[in-house]
VEXZAKOL-148450 format. One record per residue (C-alpha): x, z, y; residue number from 1. Coordinates in Angstrom, 1 decimal, m for minus. Layout:
X, Z, Y, NUM
...
//
This chain:
164.9, 103.5, 40.3, 1
164.7, 103.6, 36.6, 2
161.6, 104.8, 34.8, 3
164.0, 107.8, 32.9, 4
165.8, 109.2, 35.7, 5
161.7, 109.0, 37.6, 6
160.3, 111.4, 35.0, 7
163.6, 113.0, 33.9, 8
163.3, 114.2, 37.6, 9
160.1, 115.2, 38.1, 10
160.7, 117.7, 34.8, 11
163.5, 119.1, 36.6, 12
161.7, 119.1, 39.8, 13
159.2, 121.4, 38.8, 14
156.7, 123.4, 41.2, 15
158.2, 121.4, 44.2, 16
156.8, 117.6, 41.9, 17
158.5, 115.1, 44.4, 18
161.2, 112.3, 44.5, 19
164.3, 111.4, 46.8, 20
164.9, 107.7, 47.3, 21
168.3, 106.5, 48.4, 22
168.1, 107.0, 52.6, 23
167.6, 104.1, 55.0, 24
170.4, 103.5, 57.7, 25
170.0, 103.0, 61.3, 26
173.9, 103.3, 61.7, 27
175.2, 99.5, 62.0, 28
172.8, 96.6, 61.0, 29
174.6, 95.9, 58.0, 30
173.7, 98.4, 56.5, 31
170.2, 98.0, 54.4, 32
170.3, 101.3, 51.8, 33
169.5, 100.9, 48.2, 34
166.7, 98.2, 47.7, 35
166.6, 98.1, 51.5, 36
166.5, 94.9, 53.1, 37
167.8, 94.8, 56.8, 38
165.8, 92.7, 59.0, 39
165.0, 93.2, 63.4, 40
167.7, 92.4, 66.2, 41
170.1, 93.9, 64.6, 42
171.4, 96.0, 67.9, 43
173.5, 99.1, 67.0, 44
173.0, 102.7, 66.7, 45
173.2, 103.7, 70.4, 46
170.7, 101.1, 71.2, 47
169.9, 99.6, 74.7, 48
166.5, 99.4, 76.7, 49
163.9, 97.2, 74.2, 50
165.9, 97.1, 71.6, 51
164.2, 97.0, 68.3, 52
165.6, 97.1, 64.7, 53
164.0, 96.9, 61.5, 54
164.7, 97.7, 57.7, 55
162.0, 96.9, 54.6, 56
162.2, 99.0, 51.3, 57
161.2, 97.6, 48.1, 58
160.6, 99.7, 44.7, 59
158.5, 100.6, 41.7, 60
157.2, 104.1, 40.7, 61
156.2, 104.5, 37.0, 62
153.2, 106.9, 35.9, 63
154.3, 109.8, 35.6, 64
156.1, 109.8, 38.9, 65
156.1, 113.2, 41.1, 66
153.4, 113.5, 43.3, 67
155.2, 112.5, 46.5, 68
158.1, 110.5, 47.2, 69
160.1, 110.5, 50.1, 70
162.2, 108.1, 51.7, 71
165.0, 109.7, 54.2, 72
165.3, 107.8, 57.9, 73
168.5, 108.4, 59.4, 74
166.9, 108.2, 63.0, 75
170.2, 107.7, 65.6, 76
169.4, 109.2, 69.4, 77
167.8, 106.9, 72.0, 78
165.1, 106.4, 69.8, 79
161.3, 105.3, 71.8, 80
159.0, 104.8, 69.3, 81
158.7, 104.9, 65.3, 82
157.0, 102.7, 63.2, 83
156.2, 102.3, 59.8, 84
154.2, 99.7, 57.3, 85
153.4, 99.5, 54.0, 86
152.0, 97.7, 51.3, 87
151.2, 98.5, 47.7, 88
150.3, 96.2, 44.8, 89
146.6, 96.9, 43.2, 90
146.7, 95.0, 39.5, 91
143.3, 95.1, 37.7, 92
143.0, 97.3, 35.3, 93
140.8, 97.8, 32.7, 94
137.2, 100.6, 33.1, 95
138.2, 104.0, 32.6, 96
142.0, 103.4, 33.6, 97
143.5, 105.0, 37.0, 98
144.7, 102.2, 39.4, 99
147.0, 102.0, 42.1, 100
146.4, 104.3, 44.6, 101
148.9, 105.9, 47.7, 102
149.5, 107.5, 50.5, 103
151.9, 108.3, 53.1, 104
152.6, 110.4, 56.2, 105
155.6, 111.7, 57.7, 106
158.0, 114.5, 58.4, 107
160.8, 114.6, 61.2, 108
164.4, 115.8, 61.7, 109
162.6, 119.4, 61.4, 110
162.7, 118.4, 56.9, 111
159.8, 118.4, 54.2, 112
160.1, 122.1, 53.1, 113
156.6, 123.2, 52.1, 114
154.7, 124.8, 55.3, 115
158.4, 124.1, 57.0, 116
158.3, 122.6, 61.2, 117
158.4, 119.3, 59.8, 118
155.3, 117.8, 59.8, 119
154.6, 114.3, 62.3, 120
150.9, 113.0, 60.8, 121
149.8, 112.1, 57.5, 122
147.2, 109.1, 57.1, 123
146.1, 109.1, 53.1, 124
145.4, 106.0, 52.3, 125
143.4, 105.5, 55.1, 126
146.1, 103.3, 57.3, 127
148.5, 100.9, 56.7, 128
150.4, 101.6, 59.2, 129
151.4, 104.3, 62.2, 130
153.6, 104.6, 65.2, 131
154.9, 107.6, 66.8, 132
156.4, 108.1, 70.3, 133
156.4, 111.0, 73.1, 134
153.4, 110.0, 74.7, 135
150.8, 108.8, 72.1, 136
150.7, 107.8, 68.1, 137
147.9, 107.1, 65.5, 138
145.2, 108.7, 65.2, 139
146.5, 111.6, 61.9, 140
150.2, 111.2, 63.8, 141
151.0, 114.0, 66.1, 142
153.0, 112.6, 69.7, 143
156.5, 113.7, 70.7, 144
159.7, 112.6, 71.0, 145
162.0, 110.9, 68.7, 146
164.9, 112.9, 68.1, 147
168.0, 111.9, 66.5, 148
168.3, 113.3, 62.5, 149
167.0, 112.7, 59.2, 150
163.6, 111.7, 59.0, 151
161.2, 111.7, 55.9, 152
158.1, 109.0, 55.3, 153
156.6, 110.2, 52.2, 154
154.5, 108.2, 50.1, 155
151.9, 110.3, 48.3, 156
151.5, 107.9, 44.4, 157
147.5, 109.6, 44.0, 158
147.3, 107.6, 40.8, 159
149.2, 104.8, 39.1, 160
148.4, 102.0, 37.0, 161
149.8, 101.7, 33.7, 162
152.1, 98.7, 34.6, 163
153.6, 100.4, 37.5, 164
153.4, 100.6, 41.6, 165
154.9, 98.6, 43.4, 166
155.7, 98.8, 46.8, 167
157.2, 98.5, 50.4, 168
157.9, 99.7, 53.7, 169
159.5, 98.4, 56.6, 170
160.4, 101.1, 59.5, 171
160.9, 100.0, 62.6, 172
163.1, 101.3, 65.8, 173
162.0, 100.2, 69.6, 174
164.8, 102.1, 71.9, 175
164.8, 103.2, 74.9, 176
163.6, 106.1, 77.9, 177
161.4, 107.9, 76.0, 178
158.7, 108.6, 78.7, 179
156.4, 111.7, 79.2, 180
155.0, 113.9, 76.4, 181
151.6, 114.3, 75.6, 182
149.9, 117.5, 77.4, 183
147.4, 119.0, 74.4, 184
144.1, 119.5, 75.7, 185
142.6, 121.6, 73.5, 186
138.9, 123.4, 73.7, 187
138.1, 126.7, 74.8, 188
137.5, 129.2, 71.9, 189
134.5, 130.1, 73.6, 190
131.2, 128.6, 75.2, 191
128.4, 130.5, 77.0, 192
126.1, 130.9, 74.1, 193
122.9, 133.0, 74.3, 194
124.7, 136.2, 73.1, 195
123.6, 137.9, 70.2, 196
121.8, 134.8, 68.2, 197
121.5, 132.1, 65.4, 198
123.7, 129.8, 65.9, 199
123.6, 126.5, 64.4, 200
127.4, 124.6, 63.0, 201
129.1, 122.1, 61.0, 202
132.1, 122.8, 60.0, 203
132.9, 120.6, 57.4, 204
133.0, 116.8, 60.0, 205
135.6, 113.6, 59.3, 206
136.8, 111.3, 61.9, 207
139.5, 108.4, 62.5, 208
142.1, 110.8, 63.3, 209
141.7, 111.0, 58.8, 210
139.6, 109.1, 57.0, 211
136.7, 108.9, 58.8, 212
135.0, 105.8, 61.0, 213
133.7, 108.1, 64.0, 214
136.0, 108.5, 67.3, 215
135.6, 111.8, 68.9, 216
133.4, 110.9, 71.0, 217
131.0, 109.4, 68.6, 218
131.6, 112.6, 66.4, 219
131.1, 115.1, 68.9, 220
127.4, 113.0, 70.3, 221
126.0, 112.8, 67.1, 222
126.7, 116.5, 66.6, 223
124.7, 117.3, 69.8, 224
121.9, 114.9, 69.2, 225
121.7, 116.9, 65.8, 226
121.2, 119.8, 68.1, 227
124.5, 121.8, 66.8, 228
126.1, 124.7, 68.7, 229
129.5, 124.4, 67.6, 230
131.7, 122.6, 64.8, 231
134.8, 122.3, 63.4, 232
137.4, 119.6, 63.2, 233
138.6, 119.2, 59.7, 234
140.3, 115.8, 59.2, 235
142.3, 116.0, 55.9, 236
146.0, 117.5, 55.8, 237
146.5, 117.0, 59.8, 238
145.8, 118.8, 63.3, 239
146.8, 115.5, 65.0, 240
143.2, 115.6, 67.0, 241
143.5, 119.1, 67.8, 242
145.3, 117.8, 71.0, 243
142.2, 115.8, 72.1, 244
139.3, 117.9, 71.4, 245
139.2, 119.9, 74.9, 246
137.3, 117.0, 76.6, 247
134.4, 116.7, 74.3, 248
133.6, 120.7, 74.4, 249
131.3, 121.9, 76.8, 250
129.5, 124.5, 77.2, 251
126.7, 123.3, 74.8, 252
128.8, 122.9, 72.3, 253
132.3, 124.9, 70.7, 254
134.7, 122.8, 69.1, 255
136.4, 125.0, 66.5, 256
140.2, 123.5, 65.5, 257
141.0, 123.4, 61.8, 258
142.0, 121.2, 59.0, 259
140.6, 120.2, 55.3, 260
143.6, 120.5, 53.2, 261
143.1, 118.5, 50.1, 262
145.6, 119.6, 47.9, 263
145.6, 118.1, 43.7, 264
143.8, 121.1, 42.9, 265
140.6, 120.9, 45.3, 266
140.3, 120.9, 48.6, 267
139.6, 123.7, 51.3, 268
138.9, 124.0, 55.2, 269
140.8, 125.9, 57.6, 270
137.7, 126.6, 60.1, 271
138.8, 127.8, 63.7, 272
142.3, 128.0, 63.5, 273
144.9, 128.4, 66.7, 274
145.1, 125.5, 68.4, 275
147.4, 123.2, 67.0, 276
148.5, 125.2, 63.5, 277
148.8, 122.8, 60.8, 278
148.5, 124.1, 56.8, 279
150.5, 122.2, 54.2, 280
148.4, 120.5, 51.4, 281
151.4, 119.7, 48.7, 282
151.1, 122.1, 46.0, 283
149.1, 122.8, 43.2, 284
147.1, 125.6, 41.5, 285
150.0, 126.2, 39.0, 286
152.7, 126.6, 41.9, 287
151.5, 129.9, 42.9, 288
150.8, 128.7, 46.1, 289
147.5, 129.0, 47.4, 290
147.4, 132.4, 48.5, 291
150.6, 132.1, 51.1, 292
148.3, 129.5, 52.6, 293
145.4, 131.3, 52.8, 294
147.4, 134.1, 54.2, 295
149.0, 131.8, 56.9, 296
145.5, 130.6, 58.0, 297
144.1, 134.2, 58.6, 298
147.4, 135.0, 60.8, 299
145.8, 131.5, 63.1, 300
142.5, 133.1, 63.4, 301
141.7, 131.0, 61.2, 302
139.2, 131.4, 57.4, 303
139.4, 130.2, 54.0, 304
136.3, 128.1, 52.6, 305
136.6, 126.3, 49.1, 306
135.0, 122.6, 50.3, 307
132.7, 120.7, 47.2, 308
134.1, 122.9, 44.3, 309
132.8, 120.3, 41.5, 310
133.0, 117.7, 43.8, 311
133.2, 114.0, 41.6, 312
136.3, 112.6, 43.4, 313
139.3, 112.8, 41.5, 314
141.6, 116.3, 42.8, 315
138.3, 117.4, 44.5, 316
137.2, 120.5, 41.9, 317
138.2, 123.7, 43.1, 318
141.3, 125.1, 40.4, 319
142.5, 128.1, 42.8, 320
139.6, 130.4, 42.1, 321
137.9, 132.6, 44.7, 322
140.3, 135.9, 44.8, 323
141.0, 135.0, 48.7, 324
138.1, 132.9, 50.0, 325
136.2, 133.7, 53.0, 326
133.5, 132.1, 51.8, 327
132.4, 128.7, 50.0, 328
130.6, 125.2, 50.6, 329
127.9, 125.5, 48.1, 330
126.2, 122.4, 50.1, 331
128.2, 119.2, 51.0, 332
126.5, 116.5, 52.5, 333
123.4, 115.1, 50.3, 334
121.9, 117.6, 48.2, 335
123.6, 115.9, 44.5, 336
124.0, 117.5, 40.7, 337
127.3, 118.8, 41.9, 338
125.9, 120.7, 45.0, 339
123.6, 122.9, 42.0, 340
126.6, 123.1, 40.2, 341
128.6, 125.1, 43.3, 342
125.1, 127.1, 44.0, 343
125.1, 128.2, 40.6, 344
129.0, 129.5, 39.8, 345
128.3, 131.0, 43.6, 346
125.0, 133.3, 42.5, 347
127.4, 133.8, 39.6, 348
130.0, 135.2, 41.4, 349
126.9, 137.7, 43.1, 350
126.0, 138.9, 40.1, 351
129.6, 139.8, 39.4, 352
129.8, 141.7, 42.9, 353
126.4, 143.2, 41.5, 354
128.3, 145.0, 38.5, 355
131.4, 145.6, 40.7, 356
129.4, 147.4, 43.5, 357
132.0, 147.7, 46.0, 358
130.2, 145.9, 48.7, 359
132.2, 143.2, 48.3, 360
130.7, 140.0, 48.0, 361
131.8, 136.0, 49.2, 362
129.5, 134.5, 51.3, 363
128.1, 130.5, 51.0, 364
128.2, 127.6, 53.8, 365
126.9, 124.5, 54.2, 366
128.8, 121.2, 56.0, 367
128.1, 117.7, 56.2, 368
131.9, 116.4, 55.4, 369
130.1, 113.5, 57.1, 370
133.0, 110.3, 57.8, 371
131.1, 107.7, 58.9, 372
127.3, 106.0, 58.5, 373
125.0, 106.8, 56.9, 374
126.7, 110.2, 56.7, 375
124.2, 112.8, 59.0, 376
126.0, 115.1, 60.7, 377
124.8, 118.6, 60.7, 378
122.9, 117.5, 57.0, 379
123.3, 120.3, 56.0, 380
124.6, 123.3, 58.4, 381
125.4, 126.4, 58.9, 382
123.0, 129.3, 60.6, 383
124.9, 131.7, 61.8, 384
123.9, 135.1, 63.6, 385
126.9, 135.9, 65.7, 386
127.5, 137.7, 68.3, 387
128.5, 134.7, 71.0, 388
129.2, 131.1, 70.7, 389
132.7, 131.8, 70.5, 390
135.6, 131.6, 67.2, 391
135.7, 135.2, 66.5, 392
131.9, 136.2, 66.7, 393
131.4, 133.3, 64.5, 394
134.1, 133.5, 61.8, 395
133.4, 137.2, 61.1, 396
129.4, 136.2, 60.9, 397
130.3, 134.1, 58.3, 398
132.4, 136.6, 56.5, 399
129.8, 138.7, 56.6, 400
127.3, 136.7, 55.4, 401
125.0, 136.9, 57.9, 402
124.3, 133.3, 57.4, 403
122.0, 130.9, 55.9, 404
122.0, 126.6, 55.5, 405
119.3, 124.5, 56.9, 406
119.3, 120.7, 55.8, 407
118.4, 120.2, 59.3, 408
117.4, 121.7, 62.9, 409
113.9, 121.5, 61.8, 410
114.0, 124.3, 60.0, 411
113.8, 128.0, 60.6, 412
113.4, 130.8, 58.0, 413
113.7, 134.5, 58.1, 414
114.2, 136.9, 55.1, 415
114.2, 140.4, 55.9, 416
113.4, 143.4, 53.3, 417
111.8, 146.4, 54.4, 418
112.0, 150.2, 52.4, 419
109.3, 153.2, 52.2, 420
110.3, 154.7, 55.7, 421
110.3, 151.2, 57.4, 422
113.9, 150.7, 56.9, 423
115.0, 147.1, 57.4, 424
118.3, 144.6, 56.5, 425
118.1, 140.8, 57.5, 426
120.2, 137.7, 55.6, 427
123.6, 139.5, 54.5, 428
123.3, 142.8, 55.3, 429
122.3, 146.0, 52.6, 430
118.9, 147.8, 52.4, 431
120.5, 151.4, 51.4, 432
117.4, 152.9, 49.0, 433
116.7, 155.0, 46.3, 434
116.8, 152.7, 43.0, 435
113.2, 153.1, 42.2, 436
112.0, 153.2, 46.3, 437
109.8, 150.1, 47.4, 438
111.1, 147.3, 48.7, 439
109.4, 144.2, 50.0, 440
110.9, 141.2, 50.8, 441
109.4, 138.8, 52.8, 442
110.2, 134.9, 53.6, 443
108.7, 132.7, 56.3, 444
109.7, 129.4, 57.1, 445
108.4, 126.7, 58.9, 446
109.9, 123.0, 59.9, 447
109.5, 121.9, 56.4, 448
107.0, 119.4, 54.2, 449
103.8, 121.0, 53.3, 450
105.1, 120.8, 49.9, 451
107.6, 122.7, 50.1, 452
109.0, 125.2, 47.1, 453
109.6, 128.4, 48.8, 454
111.9, 130.5, 45.9, 455
113.1, 134.1, 45.9, 456
115.9, 135.0, 43.8, 457
117.4, 138.2, 42.4, 458
120.2, 138.6, 39.8, 459
117.9, 138.4, 37.1, 460
117.4, 134.8, 38.8, 461
114.2, 133.2, 40.2, 462
111.5, 135.9, 40.6, 463
108.6, 134.5, 42.8, 464
107.8, 130.6, 43.4, 465
105.1, 129.2, 45.3, 466
104.1, 125.8, 47.4, 467
104.8, 127.0, 51.1, 468
101.9, 128.9, 52.0, 469
99.8, 128.0, 55.0, 470
101.3, 130.9, 56.6, 471
104.3, 130.0, 55.7, 472
105.2, 132.9, 54.0, 473
106.1, 134.6, 50.8, 474
106.4, 138.7, 49.9, 475
107.9, 140.0, 46.7, 476
108.0, 143.4, 46.2, 477
110.2, 144.8, 44.3, 478
113.1, 147.9, 43.5, 479
116.7, 148.1, 43.9, 480
117.2, 148.9, 40.0, 481
115.5, 145.8, 39.3, 482
117.0, 143.3, 42.1, 483
120.6, 144.3, 43.1, 484
120.1, 141.9, 45.6, 485
117.6, 138.7, 46.8, 486
118.0, 135.6, 48.3, 487
115.9, 132.4, 49.0, 488
115.9, 129.2, 48.3, 489
113.4, 126.3, 49.7, 490
113.4, 123.6, 48.6, 491
111.8, 119.6, 48.6, 492
109.1, 118.6, 46.0, 493
110.8, 118.7, 42.5, 494
113.0, 116.0, 41.3, 495
110.6, 115.4, 38.0, 496
107.2, 116.8, 36.9, 497
108.5, 118.3, 33.6, 498
110.4, 121.0, 36.4, 499
113.1, 121.5, 34.4, 500
115.7, 121.0, 38.1, 501
113.9, 122.1, 41.2, 502
113.8, 119.5, 44.3, 503
116.7, 119.1, 46.9, 504
117.4, 121.7, 49.1, 505
115.8, 122.3, 52.0, 506
117.2, 125.4, 53.3, 507
119.5, 128.7, 50.9, 508
119.8, 132.4, 52.4, 509
122.6, 134.3, 51.9, 510
121.5, 137.8, 49.8, 511
120.3, 141.0, 51.2, 512
121.5, 143.9, 48.8, 513
119.5, 146.5, 47.2, 514
120.3, 149.9, 47.3, 515
123.1, 152.3, 48.0, 516
127.0, 151.9, 47.8, 517
//
């Protein structure tokens, strides 16, 4: 593939950002396709039980290549299993220069249309090989019959070194009876719960079904140890785990089925999708596609949550805006400066909501984004006031902002606002009082270090702060004319004596809104 041809195609492709290679044809043993080397048994197209055919394709991708490179594979009838392995070179590059990183996945005979029916799996850069048959598939891939037609191996050259990227892809077809098709065992949408109560959950978690190191059994064991009531399956760009989650749920743990959608312009969580639903990730902010997939998520019973908006890894910064978000992940894993930036952005959005005065605002949530040790499941966790431990009730609580974020299950918190006639509002609610009516804000905290700093903040910024009182209670008197909203933070001891930055977060609440609409 000539560099000029690639760059010309990329320019013509526009929003699609794809390049398609010459097809690999298994119809005859002598057929190798452009740039392909045939190997293996060399059986005819019909094949016999146990026959194996192999083709290897090599090539070069220059800098400026499209986001996705498709390798069509003509799959004959009678195939029991398709297996793919790939390698690519990783040349040494100068400091500050991007090297080679190439992801991989596959689409079946239904095609590669964005948002279409063809998706059969994605492992990103976490695996160098995968296999699919009717009864089983490599984690991250979707088991099912290998039907005849044009399949597409998809390469995702995430970054390409200045000298380009040399790749090799080997496709192996094994013929024979397809065998039994896997029967999915999806988790239930509800668990017994405690009625209307506060439920703790972690909605951003990874397993061996994407780039995590933990099995489903290990993940759910850690969730239970963290005293969580619910979790959300959110492996990168795949629904591959959904069919196997059922046995790990129980009366004590609700498992929601979802996905982390990792585009080239930021990541977002699809939380609580209908089991088996898949959300496409092959677009950028300039493609004007995000709203389409946000609608798909909601049609599939889910909610949309931009993740780590200021993430430090390549392509993880959020660039789609917040108009179509149900919540924002302002705290992702161990507290760092990018979380501080996310928190400040979210607070500015609250001030904008106060200015509009229409009652519409975007709540905050927090999740661990745990992949492997030493990542801690449930650090942080979102504590949601919901009518029950079920998908719809939890999502309603997250969308309404009747929730707060905790470092662990040890942290307990209550934030309330009371008006002059006994009017009362809690986290995520509105206290409808006159602008000059006195309001008492009360923050009560337990399960945190004695040196913890309690903070109350409004649209003006920090209004009151104190080291944890012996009573665990901090109160502030205000009016709706002075504070459109009040929210609380609990912080560890300040990071420096100067006090320029507060310490790491222990808890963050959504706001209580003050005044009439």
